[in-house]
C-alpha positions as CSV (number, residue, x, y, z in Angstrom):
1,M,7.9,50.5,-0.8
2,T,9.0,52.8,-3.4
3,R,6.4,51.9,-6.6
4,L,9.2,50.5,-8.6
5,K,10.3,47.7,-6.1
6,R,6.1,47.2,-6.2
7,Y,6.5,46.6,-9.7
8,L,9.2,44.7,-9.5
9,L,8.2,42.1,-6.7
10,L,4.5,42.0,-8.6
11,A,6.7,40.8,-11.8
12,H,9.3,38.7,-9.6
13,F,5.7,37.0,-8.4
14,I,4.1,36.9,-12.0
15,F,7.4,35.0,-13.4
16,I,7.6,32.3,-10.5
17,L,3.5,31.6,-10.9
18,F,4.5,31.1,-14.6
19,F,7.3,28.7,-14.0
20,I,5.2,26.7,-11.9
21,S,2.6,26.8,-14.2
22,F,4.9,25.8,-17.2
23,K,6.5,23.2,-15.1
24,L,3.3,21.2,-14.7
25,S,1.7,21.8,-17.9
26,A,5.3,20.5,-19.7
27,E,4.6,17.4,-17.6
28,I,2.6,14.1,-18.4
29,T,0.0,13.8,-15.2
30,V,-0.1,10.7,-13.9
31,R,-3.1,9.5,-11.8
32,I,-2.1,6.6,-8.6
33,S,-4.9,5.2,-7.2
34,M,-4.8,4.8,-3.2
35,S,-6.6,2.2,-1.1
36,P,-6.3,2.6,2.9
37,F,-3.6,-0.1,3.2
38,E,-1.2,0.3,6.5
39,P,1.5,1.2,6.6
40,F,1.7,2.3,2.9
41,V,-1.7,4.2,2.6
42,L,-3.3,5.9,5.9
43,D,-6.5,6.7,6.2
44,T,-5.5,10.5,7.4
45,D,-6.3,13.9,6.1
46,P,-4.5,14.4,4.3
47,P,-3.5,10.7,3.2
48,S,-0.5,9.2,4.3
49,G,1.9,6.6,4.5
50,I,4.8,4.8,2.5
51,A,3.0,5.5,-0.3
52,I,2.5,9.2,-0.6
53,D,6.2,9.4,0.3
54,M,6.7,6.9,-2.4
55,M,5.1,9.2,-4.8
56,E,6.4,12.4,-4.0
57,L,9.9,11.0,-4.0
58,M,9.2,9.8,-7.9
59,N,8.1,13.5,-8.4
60,N,11.4,15.0,-6.9
61,F,13.4,12.5,-9.0
62,Q,12.4,13.3,-12.4
63,D,10.1,16.4,-14.2
64,T,9.4,14.4,-17.0
65,Y,5.4,12.9,-14.8
66,H,3.8,14.2,-12.6
67,F,2.3,11.9,-9.8
68,T,-0.8,12.3,-8.5
69,F,-3.2,10.1,-6.5
70,I,-6.8,9.7,-6.0
71,M,-8.7,7.7,-3.1
72,T,-10.0,3.9,-3.8
73,T,-11.1,1.4,-1.9
74,S,-9.6,-2.2,-2.6
75,V,-13.3,-3.2,-3.3
76,R,-13.5,-0.2,-5.8
77,R,-10.8,0.4,-7.6
78,H,-11.2,-2.1,-10.4
79,K,-14.2,-0.9,-11.4
80,A,-12.8,2.7,-11.0
81,F,-10.0,1.6,-13.2
82,K,-12.3,0.1,-15.7
83,N,-14.1,4.0,-16.1
84,G,-10.5,5.9,-16.3
85,L,-10.4,7.4,-13.0
86,F,-7.0,6.3,-12.5
87,E,-3.5,4.8,-14.7
88,M,-1.6,3.6,-11.9
89,S,-1.5,1.4,-8.8
90,M,1.4,0.7,-6.8
91,F,2.2,-1.6,-3.9
92,D,0.5,-3.8,-5.7
93,N,0.3,-7.5,-7.1
94,Y,-1.6,-8.8,-10.4
95,K,-3.1,-11.7,-8.9
96,W,-5.3,-9.1,-6.9
97,G,-7.6,-9.4,-9.3
98,W,-6.0,-7.6,-12.4
99,E,-6.0,-11.0,-14.3
100,G,-8.0,-9.9,-17.7
101,F,-7.4,-6.2,-17.2
102,P,-5.0,-4.2,-19.5
103,V,-2.3,-3.3,-17.6
104,D,1.8,-4.0,-17.6
105,V,3.7,-4.7,-14.4
106,S,6.3,-3.8,-13.4
107,K,9.9,-5.4,-11.8
108,V,9.2,-6.5,-7.9
109,Y,11.0,-3.9,-6.0
110,L,9.8,-4.9,-2.0
111,K,8.5,-8.5,-0.6
112,G,6.6,-8.4,2.3
113,G,3.9,-10.5,3.7
114,E,0.7,-10.9,6.2
115,I,1.0,-13.4,9.5
116,Y,-1.5,-14.9,11.3
117,V,-1.8,-13.3,14.9
118,A,-2.9,-15.0,17.7
119,L,-3.9,-14.8,21.4
120,A,-0.9,-16.0,23.6
121,K,-2.6,-18.1,26.0
122,P,-0.2,-21.5,27.8
123,D,-1.4,-23.9,25.8
124,R,-1.1,-22.1,22.1
125,T,2.1,-22.8,19.7
126,Q,2.3,-22.7,15.8
127,S,0.6,-25.5,15.6
128,Y,-2.3,-23.2,16.3
129,F,-2.2,-21.6,12.9
130,K,-2.2,-25.0,11.0
131,E,-6.2,-25.4,10.8
132,F,-8.9,-22.3,9.8
133,E,-11.9,-23.9,9.5
134,Q,-13.1,-24.5,13.3
135,K,-11.3,-21.3,13.9
136,R,-13.2,-17.3,13.7
137,M,-10.8,-15.9,11.3
138,I,-10.5,-11.9,11.3
139,G,-9.6,-10.1,7.9
140,M,-10.1,-6.6,6.1
141,L,-13.0,-6.2,3.8
142,G,-12.0,-7.3,0.0
143,Y,-8.3,-8.8,0.3
144,H,-7.7,-12.1,-1.0
145,Y,-6.3,-14.5,1.4
146,G,-3.8,-17.3,1.3
147,F,-6.1,-19.8,3.5
148,A,-9.3,-18.7,1.5
149,D,-7.6,-20.1,-1.6
150,F,-7.9,-16.2,-2.5
151,N,-11.6,-16.2,-2.5
152,S,-11.9,-12.4,-1.5
153,D,-16.2,-13.4,-1.9
154,Q,-17.8,-11.9,2.0
155,S,-20.2,-15.1,2.1
156,F,-18.0,-17.5,1.4
157,L,-15.6,-15.8,3.9
158,K,-18.0,-15.5,6.7
159,E,-19.8,-19.0,6.3
160,R,-16.3,-21.2,5.9
161,F,-14.5,-19.6,8.2
162,H,-16.9,-17.0,10.6
163,M,-14.6,-14.6,9.2
164,S,-14.8,-10.7,10.6
165,L,-14.3,-7.7,8.2
166,T,-13.0,-4.8,8.8
167,T,-11.7,-2.1,7.0
168,N,-8.2,-1.6,8.5
169,N,-5.1,-3.6,10.7
170,L,-6.1,-1.3,13.9
171,A,-9.4,-2.5,13.8
172,T,-8.5,-6.2,13.1
173,I,-5.9,-6.1,16.7
174,T,-8.6,-4.5,17.9
175,M,-11.2,-7.2,17.5
176,L,-8.7,-9.9,18.1
177,L,-7.8,-8.0,21.7
178,K,-11.4,-8.1,22.4
179,D,-11.9,-11.7,22.0
180,R,-13.9,-10.9,18.8
181,G,-12.2,-14.1,16.8
182,D,-9.5,-16.5,17.4
183,I,-7.2,-16.0,14.2
184,A,-6.1,-12.4,12.7
185,V,-4.6,-12.1,9.4
186,I,-2.5,-8.7,9.9
187,T,0.4,-7.4,7.2
188,E,3.6,-8.2,8.1
189,S,5.1,-4.6,8.4
190,F,1.7,-3.3,10.2
191,F,2.5,-5.3,12.8
192,N,6.1,-4.6,12.9
193,Q,5.2,-1.1,13.5
194,Y,2.5,-1.7,15.9
195,L,5.0,-3.4,18.1
196,K,7.6,-1.1,17.8
197,N,4.9,1.5,19.3
198,N,3.2,-0.6,21.4
199,Q,6.4,-2.5,23.3
200,H,4.1,-3.4,26.6
201,M,1.8,-5.5,24.3
202,R,4.7,-8.0,22.6
203,S,3.8,-10.7,25.6
204,K,-0.5,-10.5,24.5
205,F,0.0,-12.0,21.4
206,I,1.3,-15.2,19.1
207,R,2.3,-14.3,15.5
208,S,3.2,-17.3,12.8
209,N,6.9,-18.2,11.6
210,R,5.2,-18.7,8.3
211,Y,3.1,-16.0,5.9
212,D,-0.6,-16.5,4.7
213,Q,0.8,-14.8,1.4
214,E,4.1,-13.5,0.8
215,Y,3.6,-10.0,-1.2
216,N,5.8,-9.3,-4.2
217,H,5.1,-5.4,-4.2
218,T,4.5,-4.5,-8.1
219,I,3.5,-1.4,-10.0
220,I,0.4,-1.9,-12.0
221,I,-0.1,0.4,-14.7
222,R,-2.6,1.0,-18.0
223,K,-1.3,-1.0,-21.0
224,G,-0.1,1.9,-23.8
225,I,0.4,4.5,-22.1
226,K,3.0,6.9,-20.4
227,P,4.8,6.3,-18.8
228,S,5.8,2.7,-20.5
229,I,6.2,-0.1,-18.1
230,E,10.3,0.2,-19.1
231,E,10.7,3.7,-18.0
232,I,8.8,2.2,-14.6
233,N,11.4,-0.3,-14.3
234,A,13.7,2.2,-14.9
235,L,12.7,5.1,-13.0
236,L,12.9,2.2,-9.6
237,E,16.2,1.1,-10.6
238,D,17.6,4.5,-10.3
239,M,16.0,5.3,-7.0
240,E,17.1,2.5,-5.6
241,K,21.1,3.2,-7.3
242,A,20.6,6.6,-5.9
243,G,19.8,5.2,-2.5
244,I,16.6,7.9,-1.8
245,L,13.8,4.1,-1.1
246,E,15.7,2.4,1.8
247,P,15.1,4.6,4.3
248,L,10.8,4.3,3.4
249,W,11.6,0.5,3.3
250,E,13.8,0.3,6.7
251,S,11.0,2.4,8.5
252,I,8.6,-0.8,7.8
253,G,11.2,-3.3,8.3
254,L,11.4,-4.5,4.8
255,Q,14.2,-4.8,2.4
256,S,14.4,-3.8,-1.0
257,V,14.9,-6.7,-3.8
258,L,16.0,-4.1,-6.5
259,K,19.8,-4.2,-5.4
């Protein structure tokens, strides 16, 4: 390779680095809180899931903002927000502990819910899911449940509902299979995926026909910052119209409500 070619290649490389650096500096960085919550955020290395995929789609769809993420937990995320560690939370809901915080809430863009699941036995019907205080419940640490009037206090749940708390939905199913509880509360989209990947397990479970709670997924964002909530709503609508969100929802057996 001649010296001239080496100089040209070096100049081209420097130009690419400069272009990338300029693009990132021109964009406003928005930090998103991500907590393990299957199938939206999977506790992998690096983290993966529908929320990560959606964030990347948001980055590719526009060039005003650069969305990135920090990992938190459902228990610590509100404190992290107070400490200014992030500006935005996806697949969230105002009722999940955001009352009193300086936040704006997007329109609902996806619905889902949590269902009750028990081991299938000859005498078990839908009536098994009508009463909970005399049963051993299984759920996730830091989560709010309808059967407990959305009280997430660990002591309350353990004392009143003999509740065992896990850190993910798969651990919840595993505890149920080991008969370490009577009824598990599981995210419907995760349970759909679990049965799709484990067809031989379908006959082992009975699932409720009703939700413990229905999800109205929104984006929570710090009040008074850029992007505004109006920009977030417009971004969601434009992405939906472009047809790039629907494959995400179909992969977890859910449908958009933006149509």
